[in-house]
N, C-alpha and C positions, 0 to 999 in steps of 0.2 A: 485520605479522600477529602477533597475540598467540599465546603458547604455548598458552593455553587453547583457542583456536580450532583450532589444529593437532591438539591432543589430542582434541577433540570430533570433528574430521573423521576421525581414525583410528578412533574408537569407532563412528562411523556407517558407515564402510566395512566394518567387521567384521560388521555386521548387515544392511547394505543392498547390499553388493557394492562392488567397487573402481571401477566405471565412473564417469567424471567426470560431474558434474551440468552441464547446459547452461544452465539458466535457473531463477531463483527466483521465487516468487510469494507475496506477503504478502496475506492475506485479511482484509478489514475486517468490521465488524458484519453478521451475517446471511448471510455468504458462505461459511461453513465447509463447506457441502456439496460445494464444489469439491474439497476434500481427499479426500472419499470416492471420487472418480472416479479417483484415482491408483492404479495397480497397483504396490504396493510395501510398504514398511515404515513403520509409524507409531510414533513415539517421543514419549511425553509429555514436556513441557518439564521437569518435575520430575526426570526421569532424566538430564538433561544438566547437568553440573556448571557452576555459575555462570550458567546461563541465566536471563534475566529471565522472571518468571512473569506471566501475564496473568490478572487477576482481574475481568474485565469480562464480564457475562452476554452471551451471543451470540458469545463467542470460545471456541474449542475447546481452545486451549493444547496443541498438539502439532505436531511436525514430521513430515511425510510425505515420504519419498524414494522415487522410483520412476518409472514410465513414465506419461506422459499423452500420448495420441496418439503422435506420432513423436519425442517429446522426453523426455529424462531430466530430471526436475524435482525441486526441493526446495520443498515447500509449507509455509509457516508459517501454520498454522490458528490465528490469533490473534496479537496483538502486544502488547507492553508500551507503555503511553502515558506521556507526561510527567505527566499529571494523576494517575497512580497513585502515582508515587514521587518526583516533582520532579527527574527526571534526563533532560535532553534527549538524552543519548547512550544511553538504555536499550536501544536496538536495535543497538548497535555490535557486540556479540559475535555475535548471530545473522547479521549481514551479513558479518562477518569469516569466520564459519563457511561461509557460502555461497560466498565467494570461495575459501576453502581447499578446498572440494569441487570447484572447477573452473569455476564459473559465470562468465559474463561479461555476463549480462543479468538484469534484475530487473523484474518487473511488480508494481506496488503498487496496491492497491484500498482504497477507504474508503467509508463512508456519509457523505453530506454534505447540507447544506441549500442550496437553489438561491436565487440572487438574480436569476434571469432567468425570466420567464414562458414563454419558448420552450424552457426545459429544466425540465419539470415533474416531480413525483414519479413514479418508475417508469422514468425515462429515465436514460441514462448520459451523463457528461461526460468527454471525453478531456482530460486536464490538459495544457495547453500551456506553462504557466508558473505560478509561485506568488508569493505575498506572505507573508513571514514576519511576520505581524501580532503574534505573541507577542514578537518580538525576541530569543528564545532561540536558542542554537546548540549543536549536539552536539559541535563541535570545540573549544569553549573548554577550555583546559587541555592540548590536544594540543601536545607540545613541538617537533615538527618543522615545517619550513617547508611541508610538504605540507598543513598546515591552511589555507593560502591557496588555496582551491579556486575555480577559475573556474566560474561558474554560468550562462554565456551559453546553453549548450545542455544545461541540467540535464535536460530531457526530450528524449530522443533523437529528432532529426528523422526519421530513417529509420523508427524504430518507430512514430512518430506517423503517418507516411505509410502504412505498412503497415496499421495499424489502421483508418485512414480508408477505405482501399481495400476492406478486408474488410467493413466496415460497409455500404458502398454496395452491394456485391455481395450481401449478405445482407438488404438492406432494413431495417437496424437504424438507427433515428435516433441519430446521434452527433455532437453539436456539441462543438467545442473551446472551452476556457475557462480562466480563471485561478482557481486554488484558493488560499484564504487559510487559514493555520493560526492558529487561536485555541486557547489553551492548555487551556480547559476546567478542571474538569468541568462547571461551570455553563454553560448555554447563553448565547448572546449577547443583549444588550439590543437593542431596536429602534434606539437611537441608535448602537450599535456597528455594527449592520448597515448603517445609512446611511453611516457613516464608511468601512466596508470597500468598499461599492459605489462611493463617491466615488473611492477609491484605484484602482478598476479590477478588483475581484474579481467573479467570477461564481458562486462556490460557497464555502462555508465549512465547516470541519470541525476535528477535534481530533487529527489525526495526519498522517502521510505526509511532511510537509516535512522533519523531522529525518532521516528515513530516506533521502530523496533526497540530502540533503547528505552523509550518511555513505556512501551508495552511490557518489556521484561522487568522494569522497575515496579510496575503495577501487578506483576504476577501472571500476565497473560501469555499463553503459548502462541507462537507466531509461525505462520507459513506465508511465503511471499513469492510473487511472480513478476517478471518483467515481460511485457509485450514488446517485442523488438520492432521498432518503426523505421530504423535506418542503420546503416553501418556508421560507426563513429568517424569523426573527422580525420581524413587522411587514409581511411580504409577503402574508399571508393570515390567515384567521381560525382555521386549524387549531391544535390544541393540540400543542405540541412536547414530546416526552418520549423517554427511551431506549426505552421499550416500543414507542412509535410507530415509532422507527427500526428496531427489530428486526422489526416487523410488515411494514414497507414494503420493507426491503432485498431480500427475495427476488424482487420484481417486476423490479428491474434486474439481479439476479443471473443470471436465466435468459439475458438478452441478453448479459451479460458472459461467461458460460460458453461461449456459442456463438462469440463473438469470439475468446476465448482458444484454444479448440480449433482453430478455423480458422487462427489465427496459428501454432500449433504443427505444423500439417500443410501450411503453404504451401510453394510451390516455392522 
């Protein structure tokens, strides 16, 4: 754990209270409204020393610490992406901070393009595994042997089972699938989508995978969702753009909020 993470944790306890955080939540494009539901303290990223800044429209760039349902949470409303700065480990400090605050679980969300017609725009996909199509890794340069992180259960099986059970009880369509990380910021070509589909991916996006690797390195259990905002390039005639992503994300966000709230109040 870095000294900076410990110092930031002390800073946050001073303003948000000493109670340990139980779970972290990283919000993708168009999902920032979930942070507003937390009863607690909001801290802009630019007030946290050394914190990576998010410069993507649709990301709020603040940390909210407080109560959501029955759980004390730390919500990252916006994330730093590889395509913004060329750093695969851009989210290392935020996740180290989460660990320093006491959390042992992390829920990651993103906006993604679907490569399955049975997971259309507006639906959610529960991420069961991933393909690091970018080939980048946030642990390159880590000097300790802890960098050799096993990824067999990168997405926690119990969390997956819990989310699937909740979705069934709430009549929320939720199929599991494999997420592919493409570095961005340009969208994929039709040929790249055909390649990723051949490899076994079900959805594609520009985030999440480096955070999963970092989270497992830090000992955090991970659950993750894609909100499907479009069909991937070549899968339909719709025009793909970041504005389209922001416009479509709220459709899945309502379902995601219901799932997360139920998860935080489960027996």
